[in-house]
Each structure stands twice: as structure tokens, then as C-alpha cells.
Backbone as a printed PyTorch tensor [residue, N CA C, xyz], in Angstrom:
tensor([[[-27.7040,  10.1750,  15.4020],
         [-26.6300,  10.0460,  15.1220],
         [-26.1620,   8.9040,  13.9000]],

        [[-26.3080,   8.9000,  12.8250],
         [-25.9270,   7.7100,  11.9210],
         [-23.6720,   6.9370,  11.4490]],

        [[-23.8940,   6.3560,  11.4780],
         [-22.7350,   5.5520,  11.2290],
         [-22.0750,   6.0010,   9.9040]],

        [[-20.8900,   6.7360,  10.6750],
         [-19.9530,   6.5080,   9.4970],
         [-20.2150,   7.8530,   8.1080]],

        [[-21.0790,   7.8740,   7.8410],
         [-21.5490,   8.5500,   6.6030],
         [-22.8040,   8.8390,   6.2100]],

        [[-23.5630,   9.8770,   5.5390],
         [-24.4350,  10.1770,   5.5750],
         [-24.5630,  10.6780,   4.1420]],

        [[-25.8890,  10.4080,   3.1090],
         [-25.5820,  10.7530,   1.8340],
         [-27.3180,  11.6270,   1.7610]],

        [[-26.9100,  12.7020,   1.0900],
         [-27.7400,  13.1900,   0.9840],
         [-27.8160,  14.5270,  -0.4670]],

        [[-28.3460,  14.2300,  -1.5600],
         [-29.0090,  14.8030,  -2.6230],
         [-27.1260,  14.0640,  -2.9560]],

        [[-26.4950,  14.9900,  -4.1620],
         [-25.6910,  14.6510,  -4.8520],
         [-23.9960,  14.6550,  -3.3120]],

        [[-24.4070,  14.6960,  -2.1740],
         [-23.0410,  14.9270,  -1.4860],
         [-22.9720,  14.1480,  -0.2640]],

        [[-21.7630,  13.8410,   0.1440],
         [-21.5850,  12.0600,   1.1380],
         [-21.0040,  13.1380,   2.3050]],

        [[-21.2870,  12.9460,   2.7120],
         [-20.8880,  13.3050,   4.1950],
         [-20.3550,  13.0550,   5.0720]],

        [[-18.9240,  12.7880,   5.9600],
         [-18.1600,  11.9550,   6.3970],
         [-17.8170,  12.2570,   7.8940]],

        [[-18.0690,  11.4580,   8.0390],
         [-17.4620,  11.3080,  10.3070],
         [-15.6800,  12.1350,  10.1110]],

        [[-15.5930,  12.2950,  11.0710],
         [-14.2070,  13.1080,  10.5330],
         [-13.5530,  11.2190,  11.4700]],

        [[-13.8570,  10.6130,  12.3800],
         [-13.7090,  10.3070,  13.5790],
         [-14.7640,   8.3950,  13.5380]],

        [[-13.8180,   6.7730,  13.8160],
         [-14.5760,   6.1500,  14.2220],
         [-15.3240,   6.1910,  15.7700]],

        [[-15.6890,   5.1040,  16.3460],
         [-16.1810,   5.1350,  17.2210],
         [-15.1020,   3.6980,  17.8180]],

        [[-15.0200,   4.8260,  18.9780],
         [-13.5310,   4.3530,  19.9800],
         [-13.3150,   2.7300,  19.6200]],

        [[-12.1490,   2.8580,  19.3680],
         [-11.7820,   1.2160,  19.2800],
         [-12.0680,   0.2870,  17.8410]],

        [[-12.6370,   1.2140,  16.6560],
         [-13.2190,   0.3440,  15.9820],
         [-11.9090,  -0.4910,  14.6590]],

        [[-11.9570,  -1.2750,  14.1790],
         [-10.4940,  -1.7170,  13.8690],
         [-10.8710,  -1.8660,  12.2230]],

        [[-12.2510,  -1.2500,  11.9290],
         [-11.8280,  -0.9580,  10.1030],
         [-12.4310,   0.2810,   9.4880]],

        [[-12.7640,   0.0460,   8.2380],
         [-12.6740,   1.3220,   7.4170],
         [-13.6610,   1.0530,   7.6940]],

        [[-15.2120,   2.8930,   7.0190],
         [-15.6230,   2.7020,   7.4490],
         [-16.4170,   2.0770,   6.0230]],

        [[-17.8400,   1.9510,   5.3020],
         [-18.1030,   1.5270,   4.5940],
         [-17.8680,   1.7540,   3.1320]],

        [[-18.2620,   3.5740,   3.3350],
         [-17.9560,   3.6980,   1.8260],
         [-16.4460,   4.4480,   1.2710]],

        [[-15.3740,   3.6760,   2.4250],
         [-13.8030,   3.6450,   2.1630],
         [-13.4290,   2.4640,   1.4590]],

        [[-14.2870,   1.2930,   2.0830],
         [-13.7880,   0.0680,   1.9010],
         [-13.2090,  -0.6430,   0.6940]],

        [[-14.1940,  -0.3800,  -1.0000],
         [-14.2330,  -0.0320,  -2.5680],
         [-12.6130,   0.0960,  -2.6970]],

        [[-12.8340,   1.8710,  -2.3740],
         [-10.8800,   2.4100,  -2.2370],
         [-10.0320,   1.5500,  -1.5370]],

        [[ -9.9430,   1.1370,  -0.2950],
         [ -8.8460,  -0.0520,   0.7110],
         [ -8.2400,  -1.2890,  -0.2900]],

        [[ -9.9140,  -1.7180,  -0.5810],
         [ -9.4050,  -3.6290,  -0.9420],
         [ -9.0180,  -2.9250,  -2.4290]],

        [[ -9.1310,  -1.7290,  -3.1510],
         [ -8.1560,  -2.0030,  -4.4800],
         [ -7.0150,  -1.2730,  -5.0240]],

        [[ -6.9460,  -0.2390,  -3.4540],
         [ -5.4540,   0.2550,  -3.2360],
         [ -4.6270,  -1.1850,  -3.0390]],

        [[ -4.8970,  -2.0230,  -1.6040],
         [ -3.9380,  -2.8280,  -0.9070],
         [ -4.2470,  -3.7740,  -2.3780]],

        [[ -4.6390,  -4.4500,  -3.5270],
         [ -4.7970,  -5.2230,  -4.6730],
         [ -3.6260,  -4.5470,  -5.2410]],

        [[ -4.1160,  -3.0290,  -5.8470],
         [ -3.2130,  -2.9110,  -6.7790],
         [ -1.3730,  -2.7280,  -6.4400]],

        [[ -1.4290,  -1.9310,  -4.9060],
         [  0.2620,  -1.7150,  -4.8760],
         [  0.7590,  -3.6450,  -4.3780]],

        [[ -0.3210,  -4.3240,  -4.1870],
         [  0.8140,  -5.4720,  -4.5630],
         [  1.0890,  -5.8910,  -5.4890]],

        [[  0.1170,  -6.1780,  -6.6330],
         [  0.5340,  -6.0270,  -8.2980],
         [  1.2910,  -5.1360,  -8.4880]],

        [[  1.5990,  -4.1420,  -8.0660],
         [  2.8330,  -2.6420,  -8.5280],
         [  3.6770,  -3.0460,  -7.8220]],

        [[  3.9660,  -3.8200,  -7.1550],
         [  5.3400,  -4.3020,  -6.0350],
         [  6.4080,  -4.4470,  -6.5900]],

        [[  6.3770,  -5.2900,  -8.4180],
         [  7.7320,  -5.6700,  -8.8640],
         [  8.1550,  -4.4280,  -9.9670]],

        [[  7.2030,  -3.2020,  -9.9810],
         [  7.6880,  -2.0000, -11.1070],
         [  8.3690,  -1.3980, -10.6250]],

        [[ 10.1620,  -1.6680, -10.2240],
         [ 11.1370,  -1.3660,  -9.2150],
         [ 11.0360,   0.3870, -10.5750]],

        [[ 10.7190,   0.2680, -11.2620],
         [ 10.7810,   1.9120, -11.4960],
         [  9.4150,   3.1430, -10.9670]],

        [[  9.5230,   2.6940, -10.0920],
         [  8.2600,   3.7030,  -9.2350],
         [  9.2740,   4.4620,  -8.0690]],

        [[ 10.4790,   3.5700,  -7.0790],
         [ 11.2030,   3.7400,  -6.7770],
         [ 11.3700,   5.0790,  -6.8330]],

        [[ 12.0600,   5.2600,  -8.2320],
         [ 12.5090,   6.4130,  -8.7080],
         [ 11.5260,   7.6830,  -8.8460]],

        [[ 10.2930,   7.2950,  -9.3210],
         [  9.2640,   8.4320, -10.4910],
         [  8.8250,   9.0620,  -8.5760]],

        [[  9.1870,   8.1830,  -7.5070],
         [  8.2010,   8.4790,  -6.5520],
         [  9.2160,   9.2880,  -5.3510]],

        [[ 10.3360,   9.2060,  -5.7560],
         [ 11.6420,   9.8740,  -5.2040],
         [ 11.6260,  10.4110,  -4.1860]],

        [[ 10.8440,  11.7610,  -4.6630],
         [ 10.7260,  13.1140,  -4.0830],
         [ 10.1690,  12.2760,  -2.8980]],

        [[  8.8630,  11.6690,  -2.2450],
         [  8.4320,  11.9800,  -0.8850],
         [  9.2950,  10.4520,   0.0160]],

        [[  9.8810,   9.1900,  -1.1110],
         [ 10.8570,   8.0280,   0.0080],
         [ 12.1460,   8.7560,  -0.0350]],

        [[ 12.3380,  10.1440,  -0.0880],
         [ 13.6420,  10.7290,   0.1270],
         [ 12.9300,  11.8220,   1.8330]],

        [[ 11.6470,  11.6000,   2.0540],
         [ 11.7190,  12.3720,   3.2990],
         [ 10.9410,  11.1730,   4.1950]],

        [[ 11.5950,  10.1680,   4.4350],
         [ 11.2340,   9.2340,   5.4910],
         [ 13.2360,   8.6740,   5.5550]],

        [[ 13.4340,   8.7800,   6.8440],
         [ 14.5110,   8.3950,   7.6820],
         [ 14.1310,   7.0230,   8.1720]],

        [[ 15.0090,   6.5480,   7.5830],
         [ 15.6570,   4.8580,   8.2270],
         [ 16.9550,   4.6760,   8.9800]],

        [[ 16.9420,   4.0290,   9.8620],
         [ 17.7570,   3.9790,  10.9430],
         [ 18.9000,   3.6940,  10.0840]],

        [[ 19.7800,   4.7040,  10.4610],
         [ 21.0640,   4.7040,   9.8170],
         [ 21.9670,   3.7470,   9.9180]],

        [[ 21.4780,   2.5550,  10.8890],
         [ 22.1160,   1.0330,  10.2530],
         [ 21.2310,  -0.0340,   9.8320]],

        [[ 20.2700,   0.0870,   9.2420],
         [ 18.8990,  -0.2610,   8.4540],
         [ 20.1030,  -0.5930,   6.9920]],

        [[ 20.7300,   0.2680,   6.7390],
         [ 21.4320,  -0.4830,   5.0610],
         [ 22.5350,  -1.8040,   4.8290]],

        [[ 23.3460,  -1.4330,   6.4380],
         [ 24.7660,  -2.1090,   7.0010],
         [ 24.3540,  -3.1010,   6.9850]],

        [[ 23.6160,  -2.7990,   8.9330],
         [ 23.6050,  -4.4180,   9.1630],
         [ 21.8300,  -5.0190,   8.9060]],

        [[ 22.7250,  -6.6830,   8.3300],
         [ 21.1820,  -7.6310,   8.2870],
         [ 20.8500,  -7.9120,   9.5650]],

        [[ 19.9630,  -8.6750,  10.5580],
         [ 20.3370,  -9.9020,  10.8590],
         [ 19.5350, -10.9980,   9.9960]],

        [[ 20.4990, -11.9180,  11.2980],
         [ 20.5080, -13.1010,  10.5190],
         [ 19.0190, -13.9280,  10.5190]],

        [[ 17.8680, -14.2210,  10.1280],
         [ 16.2650, -14.3510,   9.6870],
         [ 16.5670, -16.0840,  10.7610]],

        [[ 15.2680, -15.4840,  11.8060],
         [ 14.5740, -17.5780,  12.5500],
         [ 14.1570, -17.6770,  11.0250]],

        [[ 14.1600, -19.0620,  10.8600],
         [ 13.1510, -19.4540,   9.8900],
         [ 11.9860, -20.1230,  10.6000]],

        [[ 10.6910, -19.9500,  10.1220],
         [  9.9760, -19.5140,  11.0270],
         [  8.5710, -21.1580,   9.6070]],

        [[  7.6900, -21.7630,  10.1990],
         [  7.7250, -23.5440,   9.3630],
         [  5.8690, -22.4830,   9.1180]],

        [[  5.3830, -22.8460,   7.7530],
         [  4.8300, -22.3290,   7.3100],
         [  3.2720, -23.3250,   7.7960]],

        [[  2.2070, -22.3740,   7.7980],
         [  1.3610, -22.8550,   8.4510],
         [  0.1530, -22.7680,   7.4380]],

        [[ -1.3530, -22.3320,   7.5840],
         [ -2.5830, -22.5110,   7.1210],
         [ -2.7340, -21.3010,   6.8830]],

        [[ -1.7920, -20.2950,   7.8440],
         [ -2.1350, -19.2020,   7.2490],
         [ -1.0810, -18.1360,   6.7140]],

        [[ -0.2140, -18.4160,   7.3670],
         [  1.5250, -18.0700,   7.0390],
         [  1.9560, -18.6490,   6.0450]],

        [[  2.2580, -19.2340,   5.1390],
         [  2.3700, -19.3730,   3.8140],
         [  4.0590, -19.1350,   3.6410]],

        [[  4.6710, -18.4070,   4.6770],
         [  6.1990, -17.8920,   3.7650],
         [  6.0490, -16.3960,   3.3040]],

        [[  7.4290, -15.4800,   2.8460],
         [  7.2860, -14.9700,   2.1420],
         [  7.5970, -14.9700,   0.4180]],

        [[  8.2670, -16.5600,   0.3220],
         [  8.8050, -16.9790,  -0.8500],
         [  7.8500, -17.4100,  -2.1960]],

        [[  7.7860, -17.5390,  -3.3800],
         [  7.0540, -18.1490,  -3.9700],
         [  7.8450, -20.1190,  -4.6850]],

        [[  6.9030, -20.5240,  -5.2590],
         [  7.0020, -21.4020,  -5.4230],
         [  8.4800, -21.9570,  -5.8730]],

        [[  9.4210, -20.5540,  -6.8810],
         [ 10.3280, -20.6500,  -7.1510],
         [ 11.3970, -19.9740,  -6.1270]],

        [[ 11.0940, -19.6700,  -5.2430],
         [ 12.0790, -19.0010,  -3.6540],
         [ 12.1630, -17.7620,  -4.4440]],

        [[ 11.7120, -16.7610,  -4.8490],
         [ 11.7200, -15.5630,  -4.9370],
         [ 10.0950, -14.9120,  -4.1240]],

        [[ 11.1250, -13.2360,  -3.6680],
         [  9.9780, -13.0040,  -2.3050],
         [  8.7610, -12.5400,  -3.0200]],

        [[  7.7990, -12.9150,  -2.1130],
         [  6.4080, -12.2380,  -2.8220],
         [  6.5180, -10.4480,  -2.2580]],

        [[  5.1880, -10.0760,  -3.1720],
         [  5.2970,  -8.5280,  -2.3750],
         [  4.9930,  -8.2550,  -1.9490]],

        [[  5.2430,  -7.1920,  -0.7210],
         [  4.6640,  -7.0340,   0.7320],
         [  3.1230,  -6.4530,   0.6210]],

        [[  2.6580,  -7.4450,   1.1700],
         [  0.8630,  -7.8700,   1.4010],
         [  0.9030,  -5.9580,   2.5640]],

        [[  0.3200,  -5.4430,   1.9780],
         [ -0.7440,  -3.7060,   2.2670],
         [ -2.3950,  -4.3080,   3.4070]],

        [[ -2.4570,  -3.4950,   4.2970],
         [ -3.7210,  -3.6900,   4.4610],
         [ -4.2350,  -1.9430,   5.5300]],

        [[ -4.8020,  -1.7850,   5.0400],
         [ -5.6500,  -0.2330,   4.9190],
         [ -6.2150,  -0.0470,   5.6450]],

        [[ -6.5610,   1.0110,   6.7710],
         [ -6.9770,   1.6510,   7.5390],
         [ -7.4560,   2.8390,   7.2170]],

        [[ -8.4790,   2.4660,   6.4050],
         [ -8.6410,   4.5730,   5.9590],
         [ -7.5580,   4.1980,   4.9840]],

        [[ -6.8660,   5.4180,   5.1480],
         [ -6.4760,   6.2390,   4.1820],
         [ -4.7920,   5.6320,   5.1460]],

        [[ -4.5250,   5.1580,   6.3050],
         [ -2.6250,   4.4320,   6.4260],
         [ -3.1480,   2.7040,   5.9030]],

        [[ -1.8070,   2.5800,   4.9750],
         [ -1.3680,   1.7710,   5.4530],
         [  0.0540,   0.7750,   5.4720]],

        [[ -1.0190,  -0.1820,   6.4080],
         [  0.3260,  -0.9530,   7.6350],
         [  0.8700,  -1.7270,   6.5060]],

        [[  2.4480,  -2.0700,   6.4340],
         [  2.7500,  -2.6700,   6.4830],
         [  4.0350,  -3.3310,   7.0570]],

        [[  4.6790,  -4.4300,   7.3450],
         [  5.7080,  -5.1730,   7.4320],
         [  6.9270,  -5.5730,   6.5480]],

        [[  7.5650,  -5.9850,   6.8160],
         [  8.6580,  -6.5410,   5.2080],
         [ 10.2060,  -6.4410,   6.7890]],

        [[ 10.5970,  -7.1720,   5.5260],
         [ 12.2440,  -8.2330,   5.9550],
         [ 12.8250,  -6.6680,   5.9640]],

        [[ 13.4930,  -6.5300,   7.3880],
         [ 14.5960,  -6.1850,   7.8220],
         [ 15.6350,  -4.9890,   6.0290]],

        [[ 14.7710,  -4.4600,   5.1800],
         [ 15.7120,  -4.2340,   4.1720],
         [ 15.4220,  -2.5420,   3.5200]],

        [[ 15.9280,  -2.2970,   3.7710],
         [ 15.2940,  -0.4510,   2.9520],
         [ 15.2530,  -0.1800,   1.1300]],

        [[ 15.5470,  -0.9220,   1.1580],
         [ 14.7490,  -1.6320,  -0.8440],
         [ 13.4790,  -1.6410,  -0.5380]],

        [[ 13.2110,  -3.2910,  -0.0400],
         [ 11.9230,  -3.5720,  -0.2600],
         [ 11.2040,  -2.9750,   0.5640]],

        [[ 11.7210,  -2.0060,   1.3990],
         [ 10.5350,  -1.0730,   2.1060],
         [  9.9770,   0.1810,   1.2530]],

        [[ 11.4810,   0.3660,   0.6120],
         [ 10.6790,   1.7230,  -0.3740],
         [ 10.0660,   1.5460,  -1.1350]],

        [[ 10.2690,  -0.0150,  -1.8660],
         [  9.4330,  -0.4920,  -3.1660],
         [  7.7870,  -0.5010,  -2.1410]],

        [[  7.7800,  -0.6520,  -1.2550],
         [  6.4130,  -0.6930,  -0.6970],
         [  5.3730,   0.1440,  -0.9280]],

        [[  6.6030,   1.0100,  -0.1240],
         [  6.1010,   2.2930,   0.0640],
         [  5.2300,   2.7320,  -1.4470]],

        [[  6.3810,   2.9390,  -2.6340],
         [  6.2960,   3.1780,  -3.4640],
         [  5.1600,   3.0500,  -4.1180]],

        [[  5.1040,   1.2800,  -4.3030],
         [  3.7220,   0.9640,  -4.9580],
         [  2.3970,   1.2990,  -4.3270]],

        [[  2.5290,   1.9190,  -2.9720],
         [  1.3270,   2.0940,  -2.3570],
         [  1.3950,   3.7070,  -2.9850]],

        [[  2.1280,   4.0610,  -2.9370],
         [  1.7480,   6.1900,  -3.2760],
         [  0.7570,   5.8530,  -4.6260]],

        [[  2.0180,   5.1450,  -5.8340],
         [  1.7090,   4.6180,  -6.4880],
         [ -0.0030,   4.1510,  -6.9300]],

        [[ -0.6760,   3.4290,  -5.9370],
         [ -1.6550,   2.4850,  -5.7760],
         [ -3.1720,   3.5330,  -5.8030]],

        [[ -2.5880,   4.9010,  -5.2130],
         [ -3.2270,   5.7670,  -4.7970],
         [ -3.6980,   6.8600,  -5.2290]],

        [[ -2.5620,   7.2900,  -6.3140],
         [ -2.0020,   8.0740,  -7.3010],
         [ -2.9860,   7.1800,  -8.1460]],

        [[ -3.1520,   6.0870,  -8.9810],
         [ -3.4610,   5.9970,  -9.5660],
         [ -5.7770,   5.7940,  -9.5760]],

        [[ -6.1630,   4.6590,  -8.1320],
         [ -7.0750,   5.0580,  -8.0640],
         [ -7.8690,   6.6580,  -7.7220]],

        [[ -7.3770,   7.0640,  -6.8000],
         [ -7.6180,   8.4140,  -6.6940],
         [ -7.2390,  10.0140,  -6.9700]],

        [[ -5.6690,   9.6430,  -7.4920],
         [ -5.4030,  10.8110,  -8.5880],
         [ -4.1690,  11.4390,  -8.0300]],

        [[ -4.2270,  12.4910,  -8.5280],
         [ -2.3540,  13.3470,  -8.2620],
         [ -2.7170,  14.7650,  -7.6940]],

        [[ -3.3530,  15.1050,  -6.4740],
         [ -3.7390,  16.4300,  -5.9150],
         [ -3.1630,  17.6230,  -6.7100]],

        [[ -3.4210,  18.5890,  -6.7270],
         [ -2.7560,  19.8840,  -7.5440],
         [ -1.5010,  20.2060,  -6.4960]],

        [[ -0.7840,  20.1110,  -5.6600],
         [ -0.3640,  20.1800,  -4.9610],
         [  1.2030,  19.2240,  -4.7710]],

        [[  0.5560,  18.7330,  -6.1230],
         [  1.7150,  17.5930,  -6.6610],
         [  1.8310,  17.5690,  -7.7150]],

        [[  2.3470,  18.6290,  -8.1010],
         [  2.5590,  19.4270,  -9.4310],
         [  3.3550,  18.3810, -10.0330]],

        [[  4.7230,  17.7120,  -8.9980],
         [  5.5670,  17.4140,  -9.9480],
         [  5.1530,  15.9550, -10.6510]],

        [[  4.4690,  15.4640, -10.0890],
         [  3.8200,  14.1810, -10.1530],
         [  3.2000,  13.8300, -11.3330]],

        [[  3.4740,  12.8850, -11.9520],
         [  2.1550,  12.9750, -13.0070],
         [  1.8480,  11.3300, -12.8430]],

        [[  0.6240,  11.6150, -13.4990],
         [ -0.2420,  10.0630, -13.4770],
         [  0.1540,   8.9180, -14.3350]],

        [[  0.3910,   7.8680, -14.2530],
         [  1.1480,   6.7330, -14.7330],
         [  0.5630,   7.1530, -15.6400]],

        [[  1.7110,   6.4890, -17.3830],
         [  1.1260,   6.8100, -18.5130],
         [  1.2710,   4.6480, -19.0920]],

        [[  1.3460,   4.0920, -17.5360],
         [  0.9280,   3.1020, -18.6070],
         [ -0.8050,   2.3080, -18.3440]],

        [[ -1.3590,   1.0770, -18.4210],
         [ -2.3830,   1.4810, -18.0700],
         [ -2.1830,  -0.1130, -16.6530]],

        [[ -3.7200,  -0.1120, -16.5820],
         [ -3.5530,  -0.9700, -15.0840],
         [ -2.8980,  -2.5490, -15.3480]],

        [[ -2.0090,  -2.6720, -14.3130],
         [ -1.5780,  -4.5080, -14.1850],
         [ -3.1850,  -5.3310, -14.7570]],

        [[ -3.0260,  -6.0360, -15.7570],
         [ -3.9740,  -7.3710, -15.6140],
         [ -4.3390,  -7.7810, -14.8720]],

        [[ -5.3270,  -8.3120, -14.5980],
         [ -6.2410,  -8.8690, -13.4410],
         [ -6.7490, -10.4460, -14.3730]],

        [[ -6.0230, -12.1400, -13.4570],
         [ -5.7790, -12.5950, -13.8200],
         [ -6.5830, -13.5360, -14.3570]],

        [[ -8.7670, -12.7870, -13.9830],
         [ -9.9170, -13.5660, -14.8830],
         [-10.2670, -12.2970, -15.6280]],

        [[ -9.7580, -12.0160, -15.7080],
         [-10.3380, -10.9660, -16.7940],
         [ -9.6320, -11.4270, -18.7320]],

        [[ -9.9170, -10.8550, -19.1670],
         [ -9.6820, -11.7790, -20.4410],
         [ -8.9740, -10.7070, -21.3080]]])
């Protein structure tokens, strides 16, 4: 049995599951995964995305006290791998996204607005890359161009 997928003629056949204990995406999804992760982080500062994807965000049930009580943060010292959550000017960095196939995994501080912003950015990134399915008729494709990449002219 081949690993992950088979391409025959113009058809791509994907297995429905990975080997037990796998912690990486199938090779044919790896490019999509990386693009969605990067694009979601680049889209993080677009605050219009929360209202654009409100129909999805309203389906999430956060704990009732999440908006009222913000626990004190314990400052951590940066290391070579974890540089912190603020940029050089002290502004919060975009939430990092880590995808496993189609599951977006991210953690952020105790803040509903930031979590909604991260989720909205990931929804937009997926819709930009893969398109909006027919069952999401109320959502339109992005009307603005993709964010520019610093290595492109």
C-alpha cells in the first residue's frame, strides 16, 4: 500500500487517514499547509476580517468569563527559539498558525478579540487559497489583492 496518496492519470486519490502517530501533513497537502500558515499570519492585522467572517465566529462558544477576567501574565525570558510575542516597537506579533492537514492549531493570550482575529485570518487564508465552497453562499471571495511578499518586487 503506497504512503499517503496515489496519482493515476488526472486523478489524485488521497487516503482518509495517516499512519498511527504521524505528526506531519501528507506530501500533497504540505504546500497548501505552508501557504495557509504564512498567509494567515500576514492577514492577521486586517481587522475587517472579523466582521467579514462573523457568521463563523459567532458559532464559537468562549468561556463566559473570558471577556471579563484577564489573568496577570508571567513574563518569560526570550531564548533562541522563542523570541517573545512583541515586535521591536512593543506591538503584539501576529498569532502563529501551525496546520496539520486541515486543522489549524494556535495558542494565544487570554483575549477573545485576538483569538477571533487569528481565526478570521485563518478562514480568509483558506478561502483565498482554496476558494469558497458553494454552501457558503453568503461569503464572497476576497476583493483585495494578496498581501505583497517582501522578497517580491
